[in-house]
N, C-alpha and C positions, 0 to 999 in steps of 0.2 A: 276978528274977534276969535274963532273959532280955533284958530290956529294957535290964538295966545293961549288960551283955555287947554287945549292940546299941552301944549308945553309946560304948561303950569301943572296939570294934572300929573304927566310924565315926570319933572323932576322931584314935585314931594313924593312919587309912587318908591323913586330912586333913593331919597333921604331913609323911606321910611323899610325899605328893604332892604337899607346898611344898617339901621338901627337896632332893626329884628323885634322891636315891640311886640309888634302883633306878626304873626306867621305869613308867608308871603301870599299864599292864598286868600287871606283877610284883606290882605294890601289891593291884591289883583281885582277881586270884586269890587272893595269900593272905589276903585279908578272907575271900572266901568259902570258904578250905576253913576257917578259923576257926571259923566260924557254922555249919559243914557239921558239922565234929568237936563241936562244943558241942550238937549236935544242933537247934540254932535253924532253921536250912534242912534239910528233909529230904535224906536220902541221893540217893533217887530223883527230887528237884526241882535237886539241884545246877547242873544243868549246861541243866538245859530255858533256862536265858537262852539259848544259842546257837542254837537255835531259834527262835528269840521274833521276831516278825515287825518287828518293827523292825531286829532284827540282819540278817535279811535284806532288807529294804528296802534299809542302808544300801550291805550290799556292790551291790546290785543296781547304785545309782545311780551308785556309783565307778565300776562297767566301764562302764556309758552313756556316764558323762561320757568314758571313755577311746575308744570310738566315736565321737562326736562332734567329740573331738580328730584320731583317722585320718580322719573323713573329708574335712576341709577345710573344712568349714562356719565353724567359730570362725577359721582362718586368714581366710577370705575377711572375716570382720568387722573383724576386728586390722587389715587393710590398708587398709579405711576408715576406722580412726581416724588412721592416719597421713598423711591428706592433709585433716586440721583446718588450718584458718588456725590461725597460731602464736600466736594471743593463750594468753599464761598462764592466765588462768582461763576462757577458752574451753575451752583444752587439758583443764584440769584437770576443767572439766563435762564433758566428753564422757566424757574416761577414767572418770569415776564413776561416769557413766549406763551406759557401754559395760558395766562391770565388775559393776556392780549388776543390770543386763538378764540377760549369762550366769552370775552366780552364783545366780538364781533356778532356773534351767533343770538346773545342772550344779554339780559338787563347787567349794566356793570355795577352795580349793588349786589345782585344775586351773586355776580362772580368773583369778587371778594368776600361777600358773606359766607360762602362754600371753601375758600382755600384759606380764609386767615385761619382756623383752627392749624389745618394742615401744615402752614407757615409759622403758626406757634411751636408745634409738635418739633419739627424739624430743625428749627433753630435751638430749642431747649435740649435736644440730643446731640447735636453737633456742638454744643457746647458756644454757639455765636450769640449775638445781642438780638432780639427780637424785632430793634428799632432798624435795622440793616434792611431787612426782609418786608417790612408793612409799608413804609411807604413806596417802596418800589412797585409793591403788590398791587394800592391804590392806581400809582401814575398808571402801569402797566394795563389797568380795565377804562381809564379814558383812553389810552390812546387806539385799544383795538377796539373801540365802538366809532373810532372815526372809516373804520374799514367797509360797513355795508349801510344800506340804507335805515337795518331796522339796530343797528349796533348800541345808535344812542338819540335820544328824541329831537337834539339840533338838526339833525341829516333829515328824519321824517317832516318836522318843520320847515326845512329849506326846500325839500322836496316838492310839497305844494304850495309853496311862493311860488318856482317852478312852473307848475299846471299853471297856475295864474295868470300871472303874467305871459308865459309862452306858449300855454295851452297841452306840454308836454311838461311829465313829471320825469325827474329822477329816477333811475331804476334802480332796482336790487345793488348790484356791482357798480352803478356809475361811479360810486365815490372812492372804488377800491386802488383806481393808480395812485391819485395821492394819498389813502390813507395807508398802503403799504410803504410806501417810501416814507411817508412820518412815522410809522409804526416800528419799522426796521431802524428807521434813524434814531428814535428816542430810545427802543430796546438796548440799541448798541451804547446810546451814550449812558443809559442809569447802569447797565451790566459794565462796563470798562471804568467811567467816571462816578457816574451819579450818585450813586451807593456810599461811593468813599468822602464825600459832601455833606452825608448825614452827621452830625454829631453824634457820639456815642453813648446815646441814654441808656441808661443802667435799665436793664431789664425790669419794669416790675413789678413787685411780689405779686402774687396771686391773692385775693381778697383773704382767702383761709391763711396764707401767710400773715398780711398785713392787721388780721385783726384777730385778737385773743377774745375769740367767741365767747369761751367757757368764762373768762373773766365778767361776762356781763349777762351770766346764766343764774337764776336762783332757782328754788323748791318753794313753794308755797301751800300748804294744806289747806285743804276743807274742811272749819268747824262741823261740828255735828248740827249745830243749828244756824248753821247758814242759811239765807235765802235763797242759795244756788241749790242745793240740793235736792237730786229731782230736775232740773232743769238741764238746758243742753251747753256745751262748747259757745254756739254761736252767742248766745244770752252775755257769757264772759269777753266774748269778742267785740261784743256791742258796745259794750263799758269799757273798754280800754280803747277802741275805735284806731285801730291799728298802731298805737303808741307801743304795746307789748304784742310780743308775740307767741305764742304757746307752743313749742317747741315738742314739748313731749307729755306722757299723762303717764301718772302710775296709778294704775287702777287695780284691787286684788293683785298683788301683788307681781303685777306684769307692766313691762316699761313699754309703753306704746307713740312710736314718731309719727311727730304732725297729726295728732289725733282728728279725725272728722270732727265738724263742727257742729253735727248731730250726734255725737258722743252726750250719753247721758252723764250727769256728773253724781257721784256717790258721797259722802260722807268719808272724811278722812281718804278723799284721795289727794294723792301728789300732783300739782301741775308743775312742770318745768316750763318757765318764762324766760326769754329773751328780751333785756331793757336798758335802757341810759338807768343809771345811779335814781335820776330825779324821778322819773318814770315808775320805775320799781316801788319808790314811794309813794308816790300816789295812786299807784295800781293796789297795794295792801290797803290802804288807807278805805279807798272807796268802796273796796269787796268785803273789806272785813276778814280776808284770808290772812292765816298765820305764818309767817316768816320763817323757813325752816334754818335758821343760820346757825344752830347749834349742830347738825349733822353732818354726816361727812357726805357728800351729794357729788362725789369726783364721778362715782361707778354709776350712777342713773343718768347723768349725765352724758359720758361717754357713748354710753347703750341708746342713747335719745340720738346723738349724731352721727351714730354708726350701725342702726337700727338697720337689716338687712332690705328691708322694706322701703328705708328712705331715701332721699337721694339729695344731694347738697347739688347747686349746679350753678356757676357761673354764667353769666350770658349777658351778652350787649344790648343794650337798647338800641335797634335801629331806627332809621329814618320816618318810615312808616309806621312804627309802634303807637300802640293806642297808649303809652304810657309815657310818653312824650307830653311836658309841661301838668302831669299829675303826680300825685303824691301817691302812696300806699295808700293812705287814706280818703285818696277819692275814689281809688280803686277798687277799695273793700278783697284786697286780694285774697284772706281768708276764705271768706264768705261766699263771695263769686269766682274764686279761680281755685281756692283748695292750697296755696300755697302761702308759705312766710316768709319773710324778707328779713333777712338775717345780719346784710349789712350793704353799704353801697361804696364803687370807688368812680372817683372823679377826676382823671387825666394823674393817675397813677396816686392819688391822695384818697385815705382810707372815711370814710362819713359812716360814721353807727350812731352816734346822741341824735334821738329824736328824728329817728326814721321815716315816724309817719307822716314827719312835717316834712319831709325833701322833694321836691319836685324834679321830677326826673327829665334829664337831657337827652340827646342823640349823643350817645358813645360812652354812656356811663354804664358801670360793671355791676350788676347787682347779684347778690350771693340769692339766690332761692332755694327753701328745704320745703319739701315735701314728698309723699309716694312716690313712686319712680314714676309710675304710671301717670299720677295727676300730674308729675311736671313736665312729661316729656308732650301731654296735652296744652297744659297751661301755656306752655311758653312762645308756641306760635300763634296762639289765640292773642296772647300779649305784643308781637310780633319782636321778643326777644331772639338773640342769635347767640347759642350755646354756644362759648367757647372750649368746646373739647372735641376733639377729632371725632366723630359718628361711624359706628359699622357699615362699612361697604352696603348698600342692597341693592345686590346684585339681581337678585331675585331671577323670575321664571324668563326665557328668552325672549320671549312675546313683551313681555314687559319692558324691557329695555329696547326693543326696537320697533316695536309700533308709534312709541310718539316721536323717535326719531324720522320714521318714514311719514308722518303725518308733515311733519314741520318741512321734510323735504320736499314733499312733491306742494307745500304750499309757496317754499322757496322758487322751484322751479315754475310753479304756473306765474309767480310774478317776474320772475327773470327773463323770462320769453313773452311777457304781456298778454297772456293769456286772460287774466283777471289781476282787478289792479290791490296793490297790498293791502289794502284795508278790508277787501272782501274775501281773498284769500285767508289770512290769518285768523277773521274772524268766522270761518268754515271749518279752519282748523282749531280753533276755541271748539267750537259746537261740537267736532267730533270727537276731542279729548272729554270733554264736559260727558257726554253718551257714553262713550265707553268707559268711564270712572275713572281716566287716566289723572284726572282732576277731579277736585270736590267742587261743588258749586262755593261753600266756605272757604276751600281754598282759592281759588279763581280770586270773588271780593276781596280776599284777604292779603292776594298778592297785587293788586293793582296798589298804587301811590296815589292816592286819595288826592293831598293838597296838591300835586303836581296837574293833576290831571285838571282841577277846579284852576290850577294860574293858567294853565294853556287855555282851559276854553273861555276866561275873562279875558286873558291879555291878545288874544288873536282879534277882538274885534276896537282892543283900543290901539291897537300897532295897525290894524287899519284905517283907523281914525287919519293917523299920522300921516298916513298915506293920502287918502282923501282930501283933508285940510292945505294938502302944500307942504307941511311941516318937512316929509322928507325931503320932498325936491329942496327947499330949505336948506335945510341940512348940510346937501349933498353939494350945493352951491357954495355953501362957507366951504366946505372940505375944497371942495377946487378951488377956490381964491387964494385960501393958506396953501393949496400945494403949489399953486402960480405954474413955473416950468418943470414941476416934480411930470416925471416921465409915469406912462400909465401902470406901469409895475412897481413902484415908488407907490401911488394911490391905492393901489390892490395891497401892499403893505401897511397902508393905513388903516384899510377898512379893519383889516386881520387884526391889526394890534389893538385899534378901538374896541375891538371885539371883544377880545381876551381879557382886557383890561375891567372890563364890563361884566363880565362871567365872573373874575375875583370875588366882586362884589353882591353879585344877586345873582339867583338863578339863572342857568347858563341856558335856558328856553325861555326866560324871559327876555334875554338879552338877545338872541337869537332873532325873537319875535320884534323886536324893538331894532334891530341893526337890518336886516333883512333890505325892508323897504330903501333905508339908507343905501346900503349898497346894490339896488338895481337903480334907486335915481343917480350914484355916481358911474354906473357904467353907461347911463344914457345921455349924461352930460357931457363923456368922453365920447359919446358916438361905438362904444366899445360891446360886445357880447356883454350878457348879465350872468353867465356862467361861471366865470370866473369869480368873480365878484360874491356870487351866491355862497361858491365852494372858499370862498375865504371867510365869509360869514360862520358857514359850518364850521371850519377848523377852528377859528379863534373861539367859538363857543363851546368846544369842545377842549379847549386849550385851559382847563379850570386846573392850573396847577399851584399859583399863587398862595395860597392861604387854607386851611383847613375847612372852612366854612364857601369854600368856592365850589365842592360837589361833596355829593353824599360819603361818597368814597373816601375821600378823605378824612370826613369826620369820626366814620369807623374807625380807623385805624389810630386815632390820635392818642387813643385810652390805653389800648395793649402796648404800643409804641413806645409809650412815655415822651411824646413829642410836645417842643412847644410849639407857638403857635410861629414864630419867627423860621423854625427848622426847616418848613414849606418853602420859605423861601430860598434857602442856600441850594436845594436841589431846581426846585422848581424855575427858579428864575433862568438856569443858566438852560435848561431845557427848553422853555419859551424862545429862546433865544436860537436854540437849533430847527426847531419847529418852524420859524419863522424863515431864516433860512434854506430851510429842506421846500419849504411845502411852497414859497412864491413860486419857484423855477417850474415845480411839481405844476403844480397849477397851470400854471405858464404852456405848459409842455400839453400836458391832457387836455386842456381848456382854452383854446388860443383867443384872445382878446381881441382879435379882429377888425382890428384896425391897423 
């Protein structure tokens, strides 16, 4: 009966993962609660997954990636890429190679977010479509993550499954032989053929080009007897409730761009506002302000948009952004963060009407306006990635080298078995926090909390699949279906099944579910578990078939102007290359033993 309940919970979880009505971390928690209430997962062990070494390691890797980002070392590497010759094939080869290298030692999404503006800038300057560069960028980040233990969460999870089953985990570079073979083959395919399979999507216009912002701007005057005289700008903002953005203020003859919420309003002040026509009408009626339709307001609008201390930035909503699922109204963008929302682009389509009501999605491009320093502070707080190449922060020699040295020592201690990866990496995080190469706020922002919740909840669920005999039953079914298939073919079945599963659900969840099955298949065949665990790791990282298969794919969808099916055009043949290369590579590096 327990086995039936586990299968039912997993089946329902898969459906909910695919439908996406509830975020995957919520689905994982619900699955864990159901199994705990049913008595299948002991209550005393229900939340032990959150202290699992894999969860701790993933969190530490994300923080270390942020520290390396802060140090400027990755900026220097990105700067080198900008000087590559302008031949398209050379540029794509350099981009995929650089991204794969960075992704081997830092978070995949971090590598993509760093190089995304560089790739866009290079493509624009060379006259090529961004779509030629951005999908190779995302795919290369997934390939590079296969090389090391810390390159991607699936490898960390697989290492811990091996430790629980065999008593010894996979070490830092145990993935390298297989991972390097796949990465080299994958990058060669992308460079020589793959990018040619991508439809030549027209580069989406910037929001500034797509949106005639000025046509949505107007001036309103504060009458002498207005109830808002002597009150603050924030009182007007609360009434507008994010449906209207106060982009500027004409106060005593001086134009201020993005005025402070605490600015006092005087009689005869002119507010320069941005709003859809229906919101403008409602705003004027509610406030009693007078619409200045008869004045020539063009010069004031231009001064507002071009004010020296005001910045207008386009930024992407990242997967771990607090803005995901929220609207400008929910976030109170101006009162809490000091910035205005002027426009939204989703998959290359501009959205400007009723901005306060748009719930943001991963990959949306937002046009943010505000004082330059405020914008630079607000973007990381909101989890937004600016679509502009930042100035290189090379800084002092010690600031560049110290984080690298700490990271290298942690790698060496792990590689030589002196300390386990979760201990050495957490120690490195503590050192970088103490020396303030990364702040506490940045550390907490760097952690992808939905993935942490997903891992902590799904680990006990995956263990329940094994303890109830469900994994063994699935393995037996695999063996029966395989019939006379040789062991290498069964290895391929496990790999392909994991790949297809990771295309529709989070790859960490796919690995947690497939690892016990891979172990059971190996045991049923009398083979070593190592090649089957490697096959699960490779399949979990091969998320190339859709934009929702991995966060890196989602991030580039909007800036690249891609459609859903575009990922299949390059992703499917790339998956075929990976299967052809990985099976012999796995069997050579990790013999079946039968």
